[in-house]
N, C-alpha and C positions, 0 to 999 in steps of 0.2 A: 538472742534465742529465737526459735521459730514457733509460732502458734501452729501446732500440727493438725488442727481441725477447726475450721470455722466455715461460715456460709456467707460469703461476701456478695452473693447474688440475691440474697433475701431483701425484701422491700425496705427493711430498716436502714439500709445503707445507700438508698437512692438519694440523689442530689436534693430532691424535694423534701427529704426527711432528715438528712444528715449533712450539715455544711461541709462542702468539699467532696461529698460522696465517698466512694472507695478510696480515692486519692487522699482525702482528709483522714480517713480511718488509718491508712498506712503511715501517714506522716505522724500522727499521734503515737502510733505504735513505736515508731523509730525513736521518738523522744523518750520512751521508756525502755529502750534496749531490745525491743522486739523487731528483729531485722527482716523477718519473712513470715509468710503465711501459706498454708495449704488450704485452699477453698474447696469444699467437698460437694460433690454432685449428689442429687437425690432422685432424679429421673432421667431417662434417656432423652426426653424432650428438652430438658434444661441443660444437657451436657454441652451444647454449643455455647450457651451463655457463660457457663463456668469456665470453659476454655478461653473465651474471649477476655474475661477478667484477668486470667493468668497471663495471657499474651500481652495485655496492655500495661502490665506493671512488672518491674524488676523484682526478683525475690518473692514472687507469688507463683505457686504451682497449683495443680488441681488433680482431682480424681474423676473417675467416670463409673457410674453404677446406679442401682436402684435401691433406695432406702425401703426397709420393710413396711413402714407406715404409708408408703406410696405404692405398695405392691398391687393395689386394686385400681390404679390409675393407668391401666394399659390402653392399647397394646404396647408392649415393651419391645423396642427394636434392638435386638442384641447385636446387630451389625454395627451399631453406634460405638460399642465398646472398642472394636478394632479400629474404627475410623479415628476416634478421639485418642485412643491409646497409643497410636503411632506418633503423636506429637510429643516433642521433647519436654513440653511443659506439663504433660500429664504423667504423674508419678505413682499412681495407685489405682486399684479397682475399689469401688464402693462409694458410699458406705452400704453395706449389705448385711443381712442377718435376720434375726427374729426379735419381735417385741411382744411379750405376753402381758404387758401392763394394760393394754387397751383391748377391748373386745373386737374392735374393727381396725384394720382389715382382719377377716377371719384367719385363724391359724393355718387352715388348709391353703388359703390363697397365698399367705406369706411363704409357706413351705414350698409350694409349687414354683413361685417366682425365684426363691432362693436356689432351688435345685437347678432350674433352668439357667440361672445366672452363673452358678458355679460350673456348670457344664460348658457354657460359652467361654468362661475364663480358662478352663482346662484346655479347651481347643486352641485358644490363642497362645497359651504357654507351649503347646506342642508345636505351634508354628514359630516359636521363638520370641513372641511378644510377652515377656515375663515382667510382672510388677507385683509389689506387695498388696495385701488386702486389708482394707479398713472395715472392721466389724462393728455392727450395732447389735448389742445383746442386752436386752432389758428383761430381767426376770425369766431368762430363757437358757441359762447355761446348760441345764440337763438335756434340753432339746437340741441346742445348736452344736455343742462340741461333738457329739456322735456323728452328726451330719458332716462336719468338717473332717473328722477322722476318716470317713469313708471316701473323701475326695483324694485326688493325687497331689494336692497342693501342699507346699512345704509349711509345716506348722510354725516355723520360726519367722515366716513372712506374713503372719497375721498380727494385727494389733487390735485388742479390745478397747475401742474408744469409749470415753466417758464412763469409766468404770465407777459404779456407785454401789456395788454389792459388798459382801463381807468376806471374812477369812476363808470360808468354805469355797466360795466361787473363785477367790484369788488362787487358792491351791489348785483348783481344777484347771484354770487357764495356764498356770505355771507348769503343771505336770504335762499339759498338752504341748507346751513349748512356745507359746505365743508371748508377745509383748503386751504392755498395758499402758493406757494413757489416762491421765487424770484431769478433770475440769475443776472449776471453782467450788464444786460441791465438797471437795476434800478439805476446804478451808472452813467449813461449817462445823462448829464445835458439837452440834447436835448429831452429826453423822458419825457416831461412835464406831460402828462396825466397819464402815468404810475407812476411817482413819486407822483403825487397827490393821486392816488388810493392807493399807498403803505401806506400812512398815515392813511387810513381808516380801515385797517385790525386790528382786535383785537390782542394783543400781544400773546395770547394763541393759535392762529391759524396760526402762521407764521413759515415757514421754509426757509432755504437758500440752494442754490445749485449752481453748475457751468454749468451743461449740457455739461461739457467737452466732446469732444475737441472744443466746440463752445463757442462763446459769452464771450470772455475775458473782465473783468471789467476794468474801468478806474483805473490807467493810462496805462493799457496794451491793450486798445481797438484796435482790428485789429491784435493782436499777435496770432499766431497759432502755436501749439495748446494751448487752454486754459487748465489749469491743476487744479486738486482739491484744491491745496493750495490757489488758488485765491478766493475761497469762503470766506476766511477770510477778504478780501478787501470788498467784497459785504456786508458782515454782518456789518462791521464797518461803511460803508457809510449809510446803512439802519438805523442803530441806530441813527446816526447823523441826517439824514433826518427826522426821527420821533421824534427827540428831547428827546430820552431816554438815560439814563446812560448806558454806555457800559456793566458794570457788570450785570445790570438788564436785558438788552436785550439779552446778551450772555447766561445767565442762562435760560432765557425763550425759546430761540430757541433750546437749547440743550434738555430741558425738553420736548418740543413739538415733536421733532424728535424721541427721545427715546420712548415716549408714543405712537406716531402714528405708528411707525414701530415695536415696541417691541424690540428695540436694546438698548445696553448700552455700 
């Protein structure tokens, strides 16, 4: 399977902190049946580093975009989206969106950057450079989905990454037409509303991820850093939670990820 969302450029995976560095992370992942990763960009300044990691390793791809929690760390060079996006190893825009969990960056700053970023992506799509979009949406469904609806972008080519909300928000994103991705949080028995919502998602719209180095799944909750191999634990727990045979669920999430991102 593929870890559809991780951050391999974060300091946790540097050689000085993790034996073998990123190569070691990927080798461990393969031992657990995780054959590939999509490493996610958070700023235009970091986009070159993210692409470099993807270029250096087979079965690693990347995105390019500005995370809402980095929206106040401008200036944001939107031309970078086109430059990085032209590379075959760049398979998505993002992660982008809104985060209402924290007071900073201010919501007005997040919205301004989001709207500028969506406009830049729409322009690239008009030029023929079309990619799916990875969304960060934390406590912001009522704010984000209307903004996305006003864009010209295809709702089926959005994925709400790290979904941790409940049934109401799941219904909102499904009605919008998007896909959904689950992290290790869905393995926590205390996440009752999330686990209820996870059962609602159609099997052809689900992906799995780690969001490494964050959110290690049970039984490694609290372990830092989370690594891509742990997505295998999340996937197996999710199949059990949904009452689906592992072979069927495993095949579905692989097909979904490959189709959505255009990777194999």
